N, C-alpha and C positions, 0 to 999 in steps of 0.2 A: 219582801212580800211574804206573808205568812203562808205556811204550807196548807192551811185549811182552804186556801184559795187555789190550790193546785189544780183541782178539777176545772175551774174556770180558765186557767192558763192553758191547760191541756186542750180544751175544746177550741180555744183560739189558735193554738198551734196546729191542730188537726185541720181546721178550715178557717184560715184568716181572711178569706176573700171578701166577705161581707163587711168586715171591719175596714179593709183596705178601700172598698168602694165608698164607704161613708167618709173616710179621711180624704179621699180625692175630691169629694164634693164640698167638703167644709172649707171655710175661709181660713187661711193660715194653716198651721200645723195642729195636729190633734195629740193631746197628751193621753197616753194609755197607761193607767196605773198597773195593770197586769205585767207590762213590760218595763215599768219604771223608766219610761223614756218618751220623748216626743217622736211621733211616727212621721217619717218623711215618705209620702205615699205617691207623689206625682213624679212622672218621668223627668220633667224639667228640673224639679227641685232635687231629685236624687243625683242627677248629673252635676248639678251645681255643688252639692256637698262633696262629691267624689273628686271634682276638679280642685276644690279649695282645701287641699290637704294641710296647709299651714293653719287654717282656721278650725278644721275638724280633725282632731287627732285620732289615730288608729290604735293608740296605746291600750285601750280597753275594748278592742274590736270584738273579742270573744269571751266576755265575762261569763263565768259559769253560773248556772242557776242554783247550784248546790255547793255548800262548803263541806268538804268531807269531815266526818267526826273523828274523834281521837284514835280509834283503832286503825282507820284507814290512813290517817296522817302518820302514824307510827310505821306502817308498811311503806308509805311513800318516802319516808326518810332514808330508806335503804336504796333508793333510786337516784335520779339526777334532778337537780334543781331546775325549776322553770326559768327560762331566759327569754328575752325578746326574740321574735322571729319576724319573717317577712310580713306576716299578718298583723303583728302588734308593734310595729316600729314606724317611725316617721323620718323624713329627711334623709340625711346621709346614712344613718343606720339602716333605713329601709333599702336604700340603693345598694348598700354593701351586701345585705342578705339576698337581694333579688338578683344580683349580677350572675351568680352561678346558675340560678334557675333559668334565666333568659338564655344562657348558653346551652344548658342541658336539655331544655325543652324547645330549642329552635327547630325550624321546619325539617332540617336534614335528620336530626336525631329522632324526631317523631316518625318521619317516614321510614326510618330504618327499623322501627318497632312494629310497623304494620304487618309484615309477614308473621311475626310471633303472635300478635294479637289475633290474626285470623286463625292460626293454628290452634291457639287456646280456645277460641270461640267454637270452632268446629269440634274440637275434642270434648268440650263440655256438653254441647248439644248431642253429639253421638252417644254420650254417656247415659242420656235419658230418653232419646228419641223412640226407642223400641217400647217404652212403657206406656205410650199414648196419653200420658198426663204427667204433670210435674208441678211443683211449687217453685216458680221461677226466681224468686228472690234468693233463696238459699242455694238452689241448684245451679244458678247462673249469675244473677246480677251482683251478688256479693263476692263472687269468685273471680270473674274475669278481671275487674279492675285491680284486685290485689295481685294477681299474677303479672299483669302488665307493669304496675308500679314497682313490684319487686325486681323485674328485669331492668327497668329504667334505673333504679337506684343501684342495683348490683347485689341484691340479696341472694344468698343460696336459696334455690327453689324450695328446699326442705324447710326453710325458716318462714316461708311466706304465710302458711296457715296460722302460725303463732303470732306473726306480726299483724295479720288482719284481726285476729281475736283481740289482741292487745289494743288495737285502735278502736274497735267497737266498745270494748270495756272502758276505755278512757271516756268515751261519750256517755256511757251509762253512769260512770262515777260522778261526772261533773254536771250532767244535765238531767238526771232522773232521780227522784227521791227513793233511796234504798235504805233498808235497815242497816245498823252498824256492821253486822257480820257480813252482809252482802257487799257493803262498801269495801270492807277489808279484802274480800275475795277479789273484787274488781281491781283494787289497788295492786294486788299481787300480780295480776295479769299485766297491768300497766308497767310495773317495775320490771317484769320479765322482758317486755318489749324494749324498754330502755336499755337493759343490759345486752340484749341481742343487737341493738343498733350500735352500742358502744363497741362491741366486738367487731362488727362490720367496719366501723370507722377506723379502729386501730389496725385492722388488716389492710384496709385500703391506704392507710398512711404508709405502711411498710411496703406495700406493693400496689402503686397507683394503677388504675385501669381506665378503660373508656366507658365510664358510667357516671351517674350524677353524684354518687357518694364521693368518689375521688375528686370531682369538680368542687364539691362543697368543702371538702377538707383542704384542698389547695387554696380556695378563695378565703375561707374564714380562719385558717391557721397556716399561713405561708411558711415555707421552709420544709426541712426534712427531719428535724429532730423529733424527739419523743413529745407527744402532746401533753400540755399542762392539764391539770384538773379543770381549770377554768375553760380552756378550749374544748375539752371533752363535754363539759356541761352544755356549752353553747351549741356544739355540733349535734349532740343528742337531741336537744330541744328543737333545732331546726330540721333535722332529719325526721323526727317524729311528726312534726307539723306537716312536712311535705308528704310523708307516707299516708297519714290519716286523711289529709285534704285530697290526696291523689285517688284514694279508693272510696271514701265515704260519699263524696258528692257525685262521683262518676257512677257508683252503684245506684244511687238515688236517681240520677238522670236516666240510666238504662231501664230500671224497673218502672219508673213513672211514665216514661214514654211508651213502653210496651203496654202498660195499663190503659193509656188513653187510646192507643191504636186499636187494642182489642175491644175497648168500650165503644168504638166507632167501626164496626165490622166493614162497612162500605169503604172506609178509608184504608183499612188493612188490605182489602181485596185490590184496591187501586194500586197500593204499594207493591203487592206481589206481582201484579200485571205489568207494572212500569217501574223497574228499579231506578229509572232516572229521577223519580220523585224522592229518593232517599235523602239527598242533601237538604231538600226543603223540609222533610219530616224531622230530620235532626234539629234544624233550627226551630221548628214549631214545637217540638217536644220540650226544648230548653226554654222557650218563651212562655208557653202556656202554663206550665206548672214547675216553676223554677226550683232546681234542687236546693241551692243555697238561697233561702228566702230573704234573709236580712243579716246585716252586720251592724254593730254599734260604732258610733263615733262620739267624741266628746269635744265640746268647744274649747278652744284655747284662749278665747277672749270674748267679750260681748259681741254678738253678731245679730243680724236680722236675716231671717230666711222665710220666704213666702209671707212676708208681712208680720211674722212672729218675732218678737224680741227675745233672744236667748242670752242668759248671763254666761260668763265664763264658767266652765265646768258642767254645763248642761249636757245630758245624754240624749242623743238622737238615735233612733233605730231606722236605718236606711233600708227600705223594703224593696229590694230588687223585684220580688214577686209581684208587688203592687204596680211598680212602674211598667212591668211587662203586660199589665192589663189596663193601661191608661187609655181611656177613650179618646183623649186628645191626640194620641199617636197612632192608634190602630183602629180600623173598622172592625166591629164585632169582636172586641178583644176577649170576651168570655167564651168564644167558640174555638174549639180545636179544629184546625183546618190545614191540612198539609198542602193544599193548593192555594194558600193565602197569597193574595196578589201583591201585598206590600213587601218590599225588600228593605225594611228599615232595621238597622242594628238594634238588638235588644240588650237587656242589662243582665242576662243570666250569668255572665262572667265578669260582671262589674264594669268599671269605666275609670279612666284616668290613671294616675300612677300606680294604683293598687289593683288594676285589672288583672284577672287571673292569668298567670303565666302558663298554666296547664290547659288552657281552653282548647288548644289545637289537639292535645292528646285525648281530652274528653270527647271531642267531636269524632276523632278517629275511632274510638271504642264504640260509640253509639252507631256510627256508620257501619262498622264491621258487624255489629250485632244485627242490624236490620238486614244487611246483605245475607248473612248466614241464616237467619230465621225465615226470611221470605223465600229463600231457595230450598231449605231443608224441611221447613214446617209451614208450608203455605196454608194448611188447614187449621192453623192455630186459632183458638178461641178461648174466651173465659169459660172456666168450668162451671156450668150452671148448677151442679150438685153441691157446690161450696158456697159459703156465705159471701156476700159482696166484699170486695177489698176495703180495708179500713186504713186510713193514713196514720203514720206514726206521729206522735205529739212532739214535733221538733221543727225548728226553723232552719237548721243548719244542714240537714240532708233529707229533705222532704221526699217521702217514698211510701208505698204501701207496706204494711206490716207483713203481708203475704200476698202472693199473686198466683192463684191456682189456675192452670190452663190445661186444655186438652186439645187433641188433634186427631 
């Protein structure tokens, strides 16, 4: 796609729901030139694609929108090579990459993180509560998930801010149009993150601990000898993927759910009055404006989906955010309602063999956030002196660019 069409793509990214609605009403699949893919928009069709992993490959699940220019590529050459990860692999390779994540993100491990998440959430809110106003994306939503992901993985807390910065810079480098010098600057932050992770990996190889980094090293590089260069490249790629996925999407989930609660003051007051509604609010926040809106899949053979014949190698965009607004599955799907009567599983964390292994941890952090905010800041409201929130132009961590609130 030519970059003169970037504005069109950005507007679709900022608000894809009208496009989704048209695609759900259409017969068969809808080809969207701006996405260079067939849009899979209905809940039933999305679930079918996600179940048929042999027919719809994940190898290109997260294709970048931007190919870095020469200066950035020269910087990236000083880092670590891209390798398949749990997101971009199929079959046995996917199961190998996923196994340590299933162990490291099991119920017991996540429950053990709950006190730390509450401590961090309270500390962040205490840091700005006396100011009577704050921009909640930077002050809170981008900070809590990085702190929790760092603890899960086993990062030194002093390294967490640099790790978070490197993750967001990777997104900018690969998904936003930047001039060459800005690309090179972003690439330097990405390479710094990779070297930080490599240091963590080698330290955990020498002294294994009870954390996810040690689990991944043991699973992907069995033994106790010195890691080979190939093992280090694979481990850095997988740990970088885990870290970025761990905080980008959760940051988006937290900030977007707060946005919709504050945009519906009656529901915010109901939540403050009845904390028993928090679990329902967590699920409605994830369903209504899904953080990870869509992933790509590519057909491995000719297939028919929703009556549309797709050749081998066709790209489909599996729109979780559209499935979560499917009129066939939900009553009033375009309404944000924490008292929603249906208790139907949504697609915010995927479905099938690639369902998000970190869903439990994401839910914990949003639940913790709502507990802390309703208790400490019950008068929270959107700051009427600031412009209305504007959504970021992305499908991989949908969230407001800024969220100004007062109390």
